[in-house]
C-alpha positions as CSV (number, residue, x, y, z in Angstrom):
1,M,-57.6,-59.3,-90.6
2,I,-58.6,-56.0,-89.7
3,K,-57.1,-52.4,-90.8
4,G,-54.5,-53.7,-92.8
5,K,-53.5,-56.4,-90.0
6,V,-51.6,-59.4,-92.3
7,E,-50.6,-62.2,-90.1
8,N,-47.6,-64.4,-92.0
9,I,-47.2,-61.8,-94.4
10,K,-43.8,-63.6,-95.5
11,D,-45.7,-67.2,-95.9
12,K,-47.7,-64.6,-99.0
13,I,-44.6,-64.1,-100.8
14,D,-44.4,-66.4,-103.9
15,G,-41.0,-65.4,-105.2
16,N,-41.6,-61.6,-106.3
17,E,-44.9,-61.7,-106.2
18,L,-46.8,-61.1,-102.7
19,D,-50.4,-62.0,-102.7
20,L,-52.9,-59.8,-100.1
21,S,-56.1,-60.2,-102.2
22,L,-59.0,-61.2,-100.4
23,S,-57.6,-60.4,-97.1
24,N,-60.4,-57.8,-96.2
25,L,-57.7,-55.1,-95.6
26,T,-59.0,-51.7,-95.2
27,E,-55.6,-50.3,-95.0
28,V,-52.2,-51.0,-96.5
29,P,-49.6,-52.3,-94.3
30,V,-47.2,-50.3,-95.9
31,K,-44.4,-50.6,-93.2
32,D,-44.7,-54.9,-93.4
33,L,-44.6,-54.2,-97.5
34,A,-41.4,-52.4,-97.5
35,A,-39.5,-55.0,-95.4
36,F,-39.6,-57.2,-98.6
37,P,-38.1,-54.8,-101.3
38,K,-37.4,-58.1,-103.4
39,A,-41.5,-58.5,-103.6
40,T,-41.9,-56.6,-107.0
41,V,-45.5,-57.6,-107.6
42,L,-48.1,-56.6,-104.7
43,D,-51.8,-57.8,-105.2
44,L,-54.2,-56.3,-103.1
45,S,-57.1,-57.0,-105.2
46,C,-61.0,-58.0,-103.9
47,N,-60.3,-55.9,-100.8
48,N,-62.3,-53.3,-99.2
49,L,-59.7,-50.5,-99.8
50,T,-61.5,-47.1,-100.3
51,V,-58.1,-44.6,-100.1
52,L,-54.2,-45.4,-100.5
53,N,-52.4,-43.5,-98.0
54,P,-49.1,-41.4,-98.7
55,E,-46.9,-43.6,-97.5
56,F,-48.0,-46.5,-99.9
57,C,-46.4,-44.6,-102.8
58,S,-43.0,-44.6,-100.5
59,L,-42.9,-48.7,-102.0
60,T,-41.0,-47.1,-105.0
61,H,-39.8,-50.7,-105.6
62,L,-42.9,-52.2,-106.8
63,I,-43.3,-52.9,-110.7
64,K,-47.0,-54.6,-110.7
65,I,-50.1,-53.4,-108.6
66,D,-53.2,-55.3,-108.6
67,L,-55.9,-52.8,-107.4
68,S,-58.7,-54.2,-109.3
69,K,-62.2,-54.7,-106.7
70,N,-61.8,-52.3,-104.1
71,Q,-63.6,-49.1,-103.4
72,L,-61.4,-46.9,-104.0
73,V,-62.3,-43.4,-104.6
74,C,-58.9,-41.6,-104.8
75,L,-55.4,-42.2,-105.7
76,P,-52.5,-40.1,-103.6
77,D,-51.2,-37.3,-105.4
78,E,-47.8,-38.4,-104.7
79,I,-48.7,-41.4,-106.8
80,G,-45.9,-40.4,-109.1
81,Q,-43.4,-41.6,-107.1
82,L,-43.8,-45.2,-107.7
83,S,-40.9,-44.7,-110.8
84,S,-40.7,-48.6,-111.4
85,L,-44.4,-49.1,-111.9
86,Q,-45.2,-50.6,-114.8
87,H,-48.6,-52.7,-114.6
88,L,-51.7,-51.1,-112.8
89,D,-54.8,-52.6,-112.1
90,L,-57.5,-50.3,-111.4
91,Y,-60.6,-52.4,-112.6
92,N,-63.7,-51.5,-110.9
93,N,-63.5,-48.7,-108.2
94,K,-65.0,-45.7,-107.4
95,L,-62.6,-43.4,-109.4
96,K,-63.8,-40.3,-111.0
97,K,-60.7,-38.9,-111.5
98,L,-56.9,-39.0,-111.1
99,P,-54.3,-36.6,-109.9
100,V,-51.9,-34.9,-111.6
101,G,-49.0,-36.7,-110.6
102,F,-50.2,-39.8,-112.0
103,S,-48.6,-38.3,-115.6
104,Q,-45.2,-38.7,-113.6
105,L,-45.4,-42.4,-113.8
106,K,-43.1,-42.6,-116.4
107,S,-42.4,-46.3,-116.2
108,L,-46.3,-47.2,-116.7
109,K,-47.0,-49.6,-119.5
110,W,-50.3,-51.1,-119.4
111,L,-53.6,-49.8,-117.3
112,D,-56.5,-50.6,-116.5
113,L,-60.0,-48.5,-115.6
114,K,-62.9,-50.1,-117.1
115,D,-66.0,-50.0,-114.6
116,N,-65.1,-46.8,-113.0
117,P,-67.2,-43.6,-112.9
118,L,-64.4,-41.8,-114.7
119,E,-64.9,-38.2,-115.8
120,P,-65.7,-37.8,-119.6
121,A,-62.5,-36.8,-121.1
122,L,-60.8,-39.5,-118.5
123,A,-63.3,-42.3,-119.7
124,K,-62.1,-41.1,-123.7
125,A,-58.8,-41.6,-123.0
126,A,-59.0,-44.6,-121.1
127,G,-60.8,-46.5,-124.0
128,D,-62.2,-50.1,-123.3
129,C,-59.1,-52.1,-122.4
130,L,-60.3,-55.0,-123.3
131,D,-57.4,-57.0,-124.3
132,E,-53.5,-56.5,-123.9
133,K,-53.1,-54.1,-126.3
134,Q,-56.1,-51.9,-125.6
135,C,-54.6,-51.6,-122.2
136,K,-51.1,-50.6,-123.3
137,Q,-52.7,-48.1,-124.9
138,C,-54.9,-47.1,-122.3
139,A,-51.4,-46.5,-120.3
140,S,-50.3,-44.6,-122.8
141,R,-53.5,-42.2,-123.8
142,V,-54.2,-41.5,-120.2
143,L,-50.4,-40.3,-119.2
144,Q,-50.9,-38.1,-122.2
145,H,-54.4,-37.0,-121.1
146,M,-52.7,-36.4,-117.6
147,K,-49.6,-34.7,-118.8
148,L,-51.8,-32.2,-120.8
149,L,-53.7,-31.8,-117.4
150,Q,-50.7,-30.9,-115.8
151,E,-49.6,-28.8,-118.5
152,E,-52.7,-26.9,-117.9
153,A,-52.5,-27.0,-113.8
154,E,-49.4,-25.9,-114.4
155,K,-50.5,-22.8,-116.3
156,D,-53.1,-22.4,-114.3
157,Q,-50.6,-22.4,-111.4
158,E,-48.9,-20.1,-113.1
159,C,-51.9,-17.6,-113.6
160,R,-52.4,-17.6,-110.4
161,L,-49.5,-16.8,-109.5
162,L,-49.3,-14.2,-111.6
163,K,-52.8,-12.4,-110.5
164,A,-51.3,-13.5,-107.1
165,R,-47.9,-11.4,-107.6
166,E,-49.9,-8.7,-109.7
167,L,-52.4,-8.6,-106.9
168,E,-49.4,-8.3,-104.5
169,K,-47.8,-5.7,-106.6
170,K,-51.6,-3.5,-107.0
171,K,-51.4,-4.3,-103.2
172,E,-48.0,-3.0,-102.7
173,A,-48.5,-0.1,-104.9
174,K,-51.8,0.9,-103.4
175,Q,-50.0,0.6,-99.4
176,R,-47.0,2.8,-101.3
177,E,-49.9,5.4,-102.3
178,K,-51.3,5.6,-98.9
179,E,-48.1,6.0,-97.1
180,A,-47.5,8.7,-100.0
181,R,-50.7,10.4,-99.5
182,E,-50.4,9.7,-95.5
183,K,-47.0,11.4,-95.6
184,E,-48.1,14.3,-98.1
185,A,-51.1,14.8,-95.3
186,Q,-48.3,14.8,-92.6
187,K,-45.7,17.1,-94.2
188,K,-48.8,19.6,-94.6
189,K,-50.2,19.2,-91.2
190,K,-47.0,20.3,-89.9
191,A,-46.7,22.9,-92.6
192,E,-49.7,24.4,-91.4
193,E,-48.9,24.1,-88.0
194,K,-45.7,25.3,-88.5
195,E,-47.7,28.7,-90.3
196,R,-50.0,28.8,-87.8
197,K,-47.3,29.0,-85.1
198,R,-45.8,31.7,-87.2
199,K,-49.0,33.3,-87.2
200,E,-49.5,33.7,-84.0
201,Y,-45.7,34.4,-82.9
202,Q,-46.4,37.3,-85.5
203,A,-49.6,38.3,-83.8
204,Q,-47.8,37.9,-80.2
205,M,-45.1,40.7,-81.4
206,A,-47.3,43.2,-82.8
207,T,-49.4,42.5,-79.5
208,S,-46.1,43.2,-77.3
209,A,-45.0,46.0,-79.9
210,A,-48.7,47.8,-79.8
211,Q,-48.3,47.0,-76.0
212,E,-44.6,48.3,-75.9
213,Q,-46.1,51.8,-78.0
214,Q,-48.8,52.3,-75.6
215,K,-46.3,51.9,-72.5
216,K,-44.4,54.2,-74.2
217,K,-46.9,56.7,-75.1
218,K,-48.3,56.3,-71.5
219,E,-44.9,57.4,-70.4
220,K,-44.5,60.2,-72.4
221,K,-47.7,61.6,-71.3
222,K,-46.8,60.8,-68.1
223,N,-43.4,62.7,-68.2
224,A,-45.2,65.9,-70.1
225,A,-47.6,65.4,-67.7
226,Q,-44.8,66.1,-64.8
227,N,-43.2,68.6,-66.8
228,Q,-46.1,70.7,-67.3
229,G,-46.9,70.1,-63.6
230,K,-43.2,71.4,-63.0
231,K,-43.2,74.5,-64.6
232,T,-46.6,75.2,-63.9
233,A,-45.6,75.0,-60.2
234,S,-42.2,77.2,-61.5
235,E,-44.0,79.8,-63.2
236,C,-46.8,80.1,-60.2
237,V,-43.4,80.0,-57.6
238,P,-42.6,83.7,-58.4
239,K,-46.6,84.7,-59.0
240,A,-47.2,83.1,-55.5
241,K,-43.6,85.2,-54.1
242,W,-45.1,88.4,-55.7
243,S,-48.9,88.0,-53.9
244,I,-47.5,87.5,-51.0
245,C,-45.0,90.9,-51.5
246,S,-47.6,92.6,-52.9
247,L,-49.9,91.8,-49.9
248,F,-47.5,92.4,-47.1
249,F,-46.5,95.9,-48.6
250,S,-50.3,96.8,-49.2
251,L,-50.6,95.5,-45.6
252,L,-47.4,97.6,-44.5
253,L,-48.7,100.3,-46.3
254,K,-52.4,100.5,-44.4
255,L,-50.7,100.1,-41.3
256,L,-48.4,103.1,-42.0
257,L,-51.5,105.2,-43.4
258,L,-53.4,104.0,-40.0
259,L,-50.8,104.8,-38.0
260,I,-50.4,108.2,-40.3
261,V,-53.7,108.8,-39.4
262,G,-53.6,108.2,-35.6
263,V,-50.7,110.6,-35.6
264,A,-52.6,113.2,-37.3
265,S,-55.7,112.7,-35.3
266,V,-53.8,112.6,-32.4
267,I,-52.2,116.0,-33.4
268,A,-55.4,117.5,-34.3
269,V,-57.1,116.7,-30.9
270,C,-54.1,118.1,-29.1
271,Q,-53.6,121.1,-31.1
272,L,-57.4,122.2,-32.1
273,T,-59.3,120.7,-28.9
274,D,-59.6,121.8,-25.3
275,L,-57.6,118.6,-24.7
276,R,-54.1,120.4,-25.8
277,K,-53.7,121.5,-22.0
278,E,-53.8,117.9,-20.8
279,A,-50.7,116.1,-19.8
280,F,-50.3,113.5,-22.6
281,C,-50.7,116.1,-25.2
282,V,-48.4,118.6,-23.9
283,P,-45.4,116.4,-25.3
284,V,-47.5,115.7,-28.7
285,N,-47.9,119.4,-29.0
286,V,-44.0,120.4,-28.3
287,H,-42.7,116.8,-30.8
288,F,-45.5,118.6,-33.8
289,E,-44.0,122.1,-32.8
290,E,-40.3,121.1,-33.5
291,T,-41.0,118.9,-36.5
292,V,-43.0,122.0,-38.3
293,R,-39.8,123.9,-37.2
294,W,-37.6,121.5,-39.0
295,A,-39.4,121.3,-42.2
296,Q,-39.7,124.8,-42.9
297,G,-36.3,125.0,-42.4
298,L,-35.8,122.8,-45.4
299,D,-35.9,124.4,-48.8
300,V,-37.8,122.5,-50.5
301,V,-40.9,122.3,-47.7
302,Q,-40.5,126.0,-48.2
303,Q,-40.8,125.9,-52.0
304,V,-43.8,123.8,-51.9
305,I,-45.1,127.0,-49.4
306,Q,-44.3,129.1,-51.8
307,K,-46.1,127.7,-54.7
308,I,-49.1,126.7,-52.8
309,S,-49.1,130.0,-51.8
310,D,-49.0,131.4,-55.3
311,L,-52.1,130.0,-56.1
């Protein structure tokens, strides 16, 4: 027989008892056993079982199970599903502790845990189990002990859940604080950025205003210079005209004086020198004499001559 393979399993059934002891089993043939729900008493003693698969706990029709003299080191956590189990023999295995779900075997009336390396608290609760009475007491005390362990486990689990929830709440609170700080930092950054842009805008406006004012000053100076230039030009035009007129009259006067001096010189030459008899002086002398006679006929000239004579 290898790994729970049992030949002619039906032949091993006697009434409601199924005897698979001394079958060299290393694994319980759960599927084969499930086919015979009327076999409520199962003998698996004296095999090489080290563990029971969780599927074994689906055999809820079992009332009595003998697993003595195997190599079991643990029982499945689902052992509590065997709700009909009343008698359980675990004598001479390698069990140190029982699963918390063991406390759910509410129908259990008989239990043998002798010759197992049990933990001290569990061994104390189990007792000796040397007779029927002690084995019944063992079942009662172990169930009570496992219920206490279950309650403690539930309390521990509840504490762990509370701690986990508290940690989660603290984590969420820290996350909210972090998000709030980040939001505040972002808000502050936006405010600083807005303030920076506002200052830049004000600086640009101030620069533009200064440039505009400077431009206006330059235009004002330019206009003033142009007006001054126009005024100076307008003032210089009469002066220039007056200067030209003065120059013209001065030149005309000089020419007139030169002409008079020339005429006087010619008359003097023609009147006082030996050249008066020359042909070009004859008309000059004639005109001079006529002019003198004309001038002597003027009252003004006679008065002037009189005054000169009086002197």
